[in-house]
ZAMARGU-4260 file (C-alpha; in steps of 0.2 Angstrom, whole numbers, plus 5000, padded with zeros to 4 digits):
<rodrens>
0) 5476/5400/5453 | 5490/5387/5452 | 5488/5371/5442 | 5491/5353/5443 | 5487/5349/5426
5) 5491/5356/5407 | 5478/5357/5393 | 5480/5368/5378 | 5468/5381/5370 | 5464/5398/5366
10) 5456/5402/5353 | 5456/5419/5340 | 5447/5424/5325 | 5452/5415/5310 | 5467/5430/5302
15) 5457/5440/5292 | 5448/5447/5304 | 5464/5454/5314 | 5457/5469/5319 | 5466/5484/5309
20) 5476/5497/5318 | 5465/5510/5317 | 5455/5501/5331 | 5475/5504/5340 | 5475/5524/5341
25) 5457/5527/5350 | 5460/5512/5364 | 5474/5521/5370 | 5463/5530/5378 | 5456/5518/5390
30) 5476/5516/5398 | 5472/5532/5411 | 5456/5520/5417 | 5469/5508/5421 | 5481/5520/5431
35) 5476/5511/5446 | 5471/5492/5442 | 5478/5489/5426 | 5481/5468/5430 | 5462/5467/5433
40) 5458/5478/5421 | 5469/5466/5409 | 5462/5449/5418 | 5443/5455/5417 | 5450/5458/5397
45) 5454/5439/5394 | 5440/5433/5404 | 5428/5443/5393 | 5435/5439/5377 | 5426/5427/5369
50) 5409/5437/5372 | 5417/5454/5367 | 5423/5444/5348 | 5408/5432/5347 | 5403/5435/5327
55) 5415/5455/5327 | 5433/5449/5320 | 5443/5460/5334 | 5452/5453/5345 | 5450/5458/5364
60) 5461/5474/5369 | 5475/5472/5381 | 5481/5489/5385 | 5497/5495/5397 | 5501/5510/5407
65) 5515/5521/5399 | 5533/5510/5406 | 5545/5518/5416 | 5562/5509/5411 | 5573/5518/5405
70) 5573/5515/5386 | 5554/5506/5384 | 5551/5518/5371 | 5554/5522/5356 | 5550/5539/5347
75) 5549/5529/5329 | 5537/5526/5317 | 5525/5511/5322 | 5526/5498/5309 | 5507/5496/5302
80) 5497/5482/5311 | 5492/5473/5295 | 5511/5472/5290 | 5517/5467/5306 | 5505/5453/5309
85) 5505/5445/5290 | 5524/5445/5287 | 5531/5434/5303 | 5544/5422/5306 | 5536/5408/5316
90) 5540/5389/5309 | 5526/5380/5317 | 5516/5387/5306 | 5526/5388/5292 | 5542/5395/5280
95) 5536/5406/5272 | 5531/5426/5279 | 5512/5423/5275 | 5510/5405/5281 | 5509/5408/5300
100) 5493/5424/5297 | 5485/5409/5284 | 5489/5393/5297 | 5489/5397/5316 | 5473/5399/5316
105) 5468/5378/5320 | 5478/5387/5338 | 5469/5383/5354 | 5476/5393/5365 | 5465/5392/5381
110) 5465/5384/5392 | 5484/5389/5393 | 5498/5383/5405 | 5517/5389/5409 | 5526/5378/5416
115) 5540/5385/5428 | 5552/5370/5433 | 5569/5367/5438 | 5582/5374/5448 | 5569/5388/5460
120) 5561/5386/5476 | 5543/5386/5471 | 5541/5377/5454 | 5522/5379/5449 | 5513/5376/5434
125) 5506/5395/5432 | 5486/5399/5423 | 5487/5414/5411 | 5476/5418/5423 | 5489/5419/5435
130) 5506/5427/5424 | 5493/5440/5421 | 5491/5444/5441 | 5509/5445/5444 | 5515/5462/5438
135) 5503/5479/5431 | 5503/5479/5412 | 5515/5492/5403 | 5516/5496/5384 | 5531/5498/5375
140) 5535/5504/5358 | 5552/5490/5354 | 5563/5489/5338 | 5562/5472/5334 | 5574/5466/5320
145) 5577/5449/5309 | 5591/5442/5307 | 5584/5440/5289 | 5590/5457/5288 | 5571/5465/5290
150) 5565/5477/5307 | 5551/5485/5314 | 5543/5493/5329 | 5528/5488/5338 | 5517/5493/5353
155) 5519/5478/5364 | 5511/5474/5381 | 5518/5464/5395 | 5527/5464/5409 | 5546/5464/5413
160) 5552/5444/5414 | 5559/5448/5431 | 5544/5448/5440 | 5539/5429/5436 | 5560/5425/5440
165) 5558/5434/5458 | 5539/5425/5461 | 5547/5408/5456 | 5566/5410/5466 | 5578/5402/5456
170) 5592/5396/5468 | 5611/5396/5465 | 5613/5389/5456 | 5600/5394/5442 | 5614/5404/5426
175) 5601/5402/5414 | 5583/5403/5409 | 5575/5392/5396 | 5561/5393/5387 | 5550/5380/5378
180) 5536/5386/5366 | 5522/5372/5362 | 5523/5357/5348 | 5505/5350/5343 | 5508/5345/5329
185) 5488/5346/5329 | 5487/5364/5330 | 5504/5367/5322 | 5505/5357/5303 | 5524/5362/5302
190) 5528/5354/5321 | 5537/5337/5313 | 5547/5346/5298 | 5563/5341/5295 | 5568/5361/5299
195) 5571/5360/5314 | 5569/5351/5330 | 5553/5352/5341 | 5549/5358/5351 | 5556/5375/5351
200) 5568/5379/5360 | 5578/5396/5368 | 5587/5400/5383 | 5596/5416/5390 | 5606/5423/5406
205) 5600/5421/5420 | 5607/5442/5421 | 5598/5445/5404 | 5583/5437/5406 | 5580/5448/5424
210) 5585/5466/5413 | 5569/5476/5413 | 5570/5475/5393 | 5568/5458/5393 | 5547/5457/5390
215) 5535/5444/5396 | 5523/5447/5383 | 5503/5444/5382 | 5498/5459/5371 | 5502/5469/5356
220) 5493/5485/5349 | 5483/5487/5363 | 5475/5471/5361 | 5479/5452/5363 | 5490/5446/5353
225) 5487/5436/5337 | 5489/5419/5336 | 5502/5420/5323 | 5514/5436/5336 | 5513/5421/5347
230) 5499/5420/5356 | 5494/5420/5370 | 5513/5424/5378 | 5529/5425/5370 | 5545/5435/5377
235) 5552/5451/5368 | 5569/5454/5369 | 5576/5471/5356 | 5592/5466/5356 | 5594/5454/5351
240) 5588/5445/5335 | 5570/5442/5332 | 5572/5423/5334 | 5579/5423/5350 | 5563/5429/5357
245) 5552/5412/5358 | 5533/5411/5356 | 5519/5402/5362 | 5528/5398/5378 | 5521/5383/5388
250) 5538/5378/5400 | 5552/5389/5409 | 5565/5379/5416 | 5577/5383/5428 | 5600/5378/5423
255) 5612/5378/5427 | 5619/5374/5410 | 5616/5384/5395 | 5602/5377/5386 | 5605/5369/5364
260) 5597/5382/5359 | 5585/5378/5340 | 5592/5387/5328 | 5613/5387/5338 | 5607/5366/5334
265) 5601/5368/5317 | 5617/5379/5311 | 5629/5384/5324 | 5641/5393/5313 | 5624/5406/5308
270) 5617/5406/5322 | 5625/5406/5340 | 5617/5406/5356 | 5620/5428/5360 | 5609/5432/5346
275) 5614/5452/5348 | 5611/5460/5335 | 5628/5468/5330 | 5631/5475/5313 | 5648/5471/5314
280) 5646/5451/5314 | 5638/5445/5297 | 5629/5432/5293 | 5642/5420/5283 | 5626/5419/5271
285) 5622/5441/5271 | 5628/5457/5280 | 5619/5464/5295 | 5625/5483/5295 | 5607/5486/5285
290) 5592/5484/5289 | 5574/5485/5280 | 5557/5492/5287 | 5546/5483/5285 | 5530/5494/5277
295) 5540/5508/5279 | 5557/5504/5268 | 5551/5497/5248 | 5564/5484/5241 | 5572/5498/5232
300) 5576/5510/5245 | 5590/5513/5253 | 5595/5501/5269 | 5595/5510/5287 | 5608/5506/5294
305) 5607/5491/5309 | 5613/5497/5328 | 5622/5492/5338 | 5610/5481/5350 | 5599/5487/5340
310) 5601/5505/5349 | 5597/5498/5365 | 5618/5499/5369 | 5614/5511/5382 | 5603/5500/5393
315) 5611/5482/5390 | 5629/5484/5384 | 5636/5482/5402 | 5629/5463/5402 | 5644/5461/5387
320) 5657/5470/5396 | 5673/5460/5390 | 5666/5449/5381 | 5671/5443/5361 | 5657/5446/5353
325) 5666/5441/5337 | 5668/5427/5344 | 5653/5427/5357 | 5639/5429/5341
</rodrens>
């Protein structure tokens, strides 16, 4: 149900107890059982999470049916679960790649609400359960490219953000979508640091937000999101650098003005609003032409070439037709 109050808390096991990737393979078999009721099974999974995880050191399973969205699944080797969940950027928990996995156990993510506001006909506060009911869960294997020059291949679980957008009915004046993430200094030890202005804010043009590849995400590797990966709900935008995919979202605002985003405010010459993966536009301090695949490419291995729009040009290139991608980086 929709509610009118906000509180935080959804307790995951400590990062040292996260389920290894080997568990994921067996859970793929569950997909067939969900063909006629993915959303219902997902909701039951969340409701029974505490009982399932109690004392087991495992996160609750959350699986989705194979996606029919063009380009939503790549066939590249998956990044090992351990690497994907212990090498993270989540500055609310520290600036070192290992910090989020070490520090995010303090984050409480149940109950959780996401407030929808701004230029919409149906503003509301959605509980996590409300969000899970909006559309069937899908599994999508996306490349993720970080602006720092590394990449991963991760099986995410969620559904297209467009399902939520259609449900809240934006007005004709809504041109952009702003995402605001949790900023709780009691559970996020680095909130208040001078690295960024808090809360962390990201944004998209409306047509980007409506694109089928824009994934409202609740799980990965067949499980609910671990805290350090943005639990309980985050965005995944595979054609953009990773920092565009806001984690632990608490508010989605529809506006007629381009949002002032966190990294753009911190260093506008380094982090543009669009932040599309582009091997032809270097970061001021390093090249973006190549990348290192975490868990696969060693420090001394030859780097692989970065693909335009991270390999999703056929799907999203038309969004930027006529746009100067050197100026609008």
